[in-house]
N, C-alpha and C positions, 0 to 999 in steps of 0.2 A: 288872428287879430280880433275877429268877431267874438270868439269864445272868451277872450280876456275882457273885452268890453262888456259882454253879457255878465261876466262874473262881477265886475265892478258895479254894474247897475244893480245886481242882486244884493250885494253888500250894502250899497247906499240905501236901497229900499228897506232892507232889514234893519239898518241903523235908524232910519226915519221912524219906522213902526215902533221899535224899542224905545226911542226917545219920546214918542207920543204917549206910550203906555206909562213910562216913568213920570212924565209930566202930569198925566191924569192921576197918578198916585201921589202927587205933590212931592216928588223927589227931585233934587237937583244934583249936579255934579259936585258942588261944594259940600252938600250934605253927605253924600256917599263917601267922599274923600275924608271928611271929618270923622265919620263912623269908623273908618279903618285907620285913623290916626295920621292922616297925611294932609298936607296943604297944597294948593295949586303951585306955590313956589317950590316946594319940595319935589313935586312931580316934574316940574320943568328942569330942576337941577339934576334929577335922576336921568331924564331924557338926554340932557346935554352931556352928562358924563358917559352915557351909553353910546352916543354918537361919536364922542371923542375916542372911545375905545374901538368902536366898530369900523370907522372910516379907514384908519391905517391898515387894519387887518383885511378889509375888503380889497384895498388897493394892492397889498402884498399878494393876496391870493389870486387876484386877477392877472398879475404879472406872470403867473404860472399857468392858470387855467385857460386864458384867452389864446395864447400861442398853441397850446395843445389842441384846443377845440378847432382852431384855424387849420392846423395840419390835418386833423381827422376829417374836417369838412372838405378840404381840397382833394384828398385822396379817396373820397367816397365815390363809388361808381355812379355814373349819371342815371337819373330816373327816366322812366318812360321811354 
């Protein structure tokens, strides 16, 4: 748990530093998106479409993976 929290802190810190550097270079998210031919609305539409595709697949996969994991976990020999 501490390892995952540490990873999140590192990602947040790296993102903050990258954002500060980009701000000092007078770049914004809108400018970068326009350079690659995208708009914030188009990005949001793509994210929404991606979530609509991913959620049913994650649920379907978890209906197989979670029971298999549970059986393996229950039959694992005790530690220590």
